[in-house]
N, C-alpha and C positions, 0 to 999 in steps of 0.2 A: 456894585457892580461884581460878579458873576467870576470867581476864582477860575486862571486857566491850569487847567492839568495835563501837563504834559508827560507821559511816562518816557523816560529814560530808554538804555536797552541792557541786556540782563550778559554778562560776561563771564564763564566760568572758566575760570584756569586751574588746571590741575598742576600742585609743588609738590614736590618730591625736596625735603626740607635736607640740604647736606650740610648748610653751614649756617651760622646766621645769616650772613648777606642775602641769605634765599627769603629772609620776612622779610627785605626792607627792597620794594619795589614801587619803581617812577614811574606814574604817566603809563598808568597800566591799560588806556585806553584810546582810541582813534581822537585824536584833538577837535578835530571838526564831524563832529557828530549831528547828523541833520536831524536823528530824531527829539532833538534837546530844544527850547524853544532859545533859539538864538538870538531873538530879539531881546529879550530879559538881559543881555549881556551887552554894558555899555560901549564898546570898544566893538567898530564893525570887524578886526581881524580877530576872529576867533582862535586863532594859533597862539594869543598871547593869552589865552584863558590859562590860570593858574590851576593844574591838574594836582591832588593831592599826593602824596609822597609817604604811602603807608611804612608804618613801623612793624616790629611785631607787636603784638597782643599776650599779654602776660596773664592775663585775666584768667582767674580757676573757677567763678563763682558762678552759677545756676543765678541769678538775678530774676525778680518775679512781677510781675505785676497782677495791681491788684485792682480792679474795675469796680470805683464805686456808684452804682449804678444810683441813682437819685431825681429827684424833683422838686420844683420851687413849692408847690405847693402841697410837699409831705413833711407834716410837722416832725416826725420822727428822724427826717433825716440831716439837720445839723447835729445834730448827737453823731449819726453812723462816723458824718466827717468827722468828727473830732478821732474817733478811734481810728479810721485809714489815715490820719496826718500824724497819728502816735505813732503806728506799726512803723509807716514811712521814715520816720526823726528817729528812731529808736535801733535801724538797721541801716544807719553810713549811706542811705546809696546802694544800697540792696533789693530798695524794696523800691517800686516805682509807681502812682497811685497816679486814677485820671478817673475825673469826676464823669460818667455820662449819663446826661441828663435822656434817661428813656425809659420805656417799659413796656408791653404787648400793647396795652390799649393807651399808652398817653398820658393818662388822668393825671397823672401829677407833672402835666411837662405844659398842659397847653398853656399858651399865654391868657393873664386876665386883666385885661387894661381897668383899672390907670394905678390898678395898685403893683402889678406884673405884668407890664408890658412888652417884659422881653422874653424872646424865644431861643432858648439854650439848647434846642435839639439840633443832632446833624442829620445826615442819609444814613453815613455810615452806623451812627448809633441807633438808631432804630433799626436795621438790620440785622445789631447783633442782639438785639433785645430781642426781637424775633428768631432768630435762628437757637440762641440758648434758652429761649424763653422764660424770659424775665418779666413775670409776671407780675411783681409785688416792687414797693419803694418802700425802705432800705433794702437792699442785696448787694452781694458784690461778687464774683468770679476772681480766683485765682490762679493766673495763670491759663483760664478758659479751661482747668480739668473738670473731670465728674466725677461728685459725690454721691452716694447713695443714690444711683441715676439721677443726676440732677447737676447741673452747672452750677445755679445759683448754691449762696451761702448768706444763712443768717449772721446778722453782724456777729454774736457770739464765737461764733467759727472759724472766723477771717484768721484771728492770730496764729492759732494753732494749724490749722491750712498754711498758712506763708511759713512758718518752722517749717512742715513738713518739704515741702517746696525748695526751699533753700539748704537744706539736707543731701538735693539731690547731684551725682554728677552733671556739668553742663556737658551737653553731646557738640554746642557750636558755639562762639564767640562771636561778636558783633564790634566792629570800629564803622566809624562817622564821621564825615568832616562836611564840610559847608564851604561857601562863599557868600553874600550877600550883598545886590547893590541896591542899596538906598535911591538912586534916583531911577532906575529901572521898576524897584521895588519886586527883583529876581531874587527866586533862593533856587540854589546851586548844589543838589545834597547828593553826597557819595557816601555807598558805604563797600565796607568789607566784611563777607563773612565766613568764616572759616569752620569747617568740620573738625571737630576733633574725635570721634571717636565713627566708625565705620555705621549709618543708618540705611535704613530700608524706607520707604513710603513717599508723599510728596509733599514739599514745604514749599512755603511763598514768603518774602519777605513783604512787611507793611510796614507804612511811616505815616503816621500821624503827628496832627499840628493841636499843639495844647495851650490852651493861655493859661499862664500860672497862677494872675488873680483877676477875677472879675469879682468887680462891688456891684450888688442889685439885689433888687429884692429878694426875703427869703420866710417862707413861713414857720415860723418855730413852736416848741407844743403852746398848746392850749389857743392855738390860731391868730398867735400873736405875729405881725408881721415884721421882719427885720429889716430895715431902709437900707441899713450901710453893710448889709452882709457879706463876707468878702466868700467868695466859691472858690475852690482851690483846684487848680489844674483840669479846666473845663475841656474834654476832647470839642474841640471848633471846626474840624476837617482832614478829610486823608489829603497825603500827600500823592499815593499813589493806589488811588483806590478804595473802595470796599475792602477788597479780599487782598488787596497787593499785588505782586509779581510773583509768577512764580519761577522759581531757580532751582530748586531739585525736583525730580519726576522719577520715582521708582527706588530713589538710594544714590546716594555718595559714600567714598571713602576717606578714611581720615586723611587728613593733611589738604582736602582741593577746598581752592580759594573762590570763590563767589564776588562779582565786583559789579555791583549797579548805581546808574547815575539817573537823575531825577530833577527836572528843572519846575519852578510853581510861579507862580506870580499872588502876591502875600496883598492882603485886605490893605488900603490904603487906611493909614491910620490916623489921619486926619479926620476921617468920617467917623471912627470909633476907637480910639485912645485903647483900648485892651488889646488891639493889636498892634503896640508900637512894639518895635523887634526885641527888646531885652523884657518886655514881659510875655515871651514865644518859645516854647521848648518843644523839642522833636523827639518822639518817641516810638522808637523801631524794635521792631520783633519778628523773628521767626516764626511761624505757624506751621501748623498741621494743617493741610487742606482737606484731608476726613473729618478732624473731629475740632478741630478748632484749636486745638491745645498749644500754648507760648512755651517754645521751649527756649530762647534766651530775652532777653528785652535789654537796651540801652538807653540812657536819657541825654538830651543836648540840649544844654541851655543858649541860644542866641545872641549875639550881641551886640553891636552898634562897631 
């Protein structure tokens, strides 16, 4: 069943912070929003929908997105995945990893039944690989910044680049809340983006769906097939499109807060258990529309 993707609406609210109470915003959007897929909300009365209440976001860290471009026939990719996971573990939630099964040729991603029957590719992942010229696996991007004219980095360069990005002062903060309704498989995602410093340029918010763990065959060194290999944080779909939802055009001033709402129909976990809600995380980024750079990222682990 093809996932139903329905973009929410973008509402920009300029907030002048006079006191702590200004950081608490209740019900910042119209409840009965026709652009959301209300068929995913079990209650026919949409005025009962539990809209989020936003508290002050005190984060002072620019988090980092490490995209591990990989493939299930790439024999060097398991070792690279270990490096990515170690960097993630060493940074206490400040580094978020996603495994993107993609390259410009799709050479390592093509299914090969019966040994490698699954297709881990996504439309968005393929688009990212082509846009950033990810011609080989394993390779990675760190906040999609350019180094020596390239987006991609060799595995040996990941840690140094991550540390350089962590040292930067954040220009944005993100908060995410959600409601999930098992009976309809309906996910309602709500985001608050706050501009921390005056910025110029054009920015979008993008939310990815990531499966935390996928057990599936993988080629390892020497061509050996690991049949119970654990694929980590697999990019599986985009909630609001490949390039997301534009939130800023031309620039914004410090203190601006932007609210977005999306609805999404999850895959049927009875058909694929890797889509059980407690195996799903949402990775949300703010991206520069002109050069793809990630300015902030947060990870939201879903639960029933």
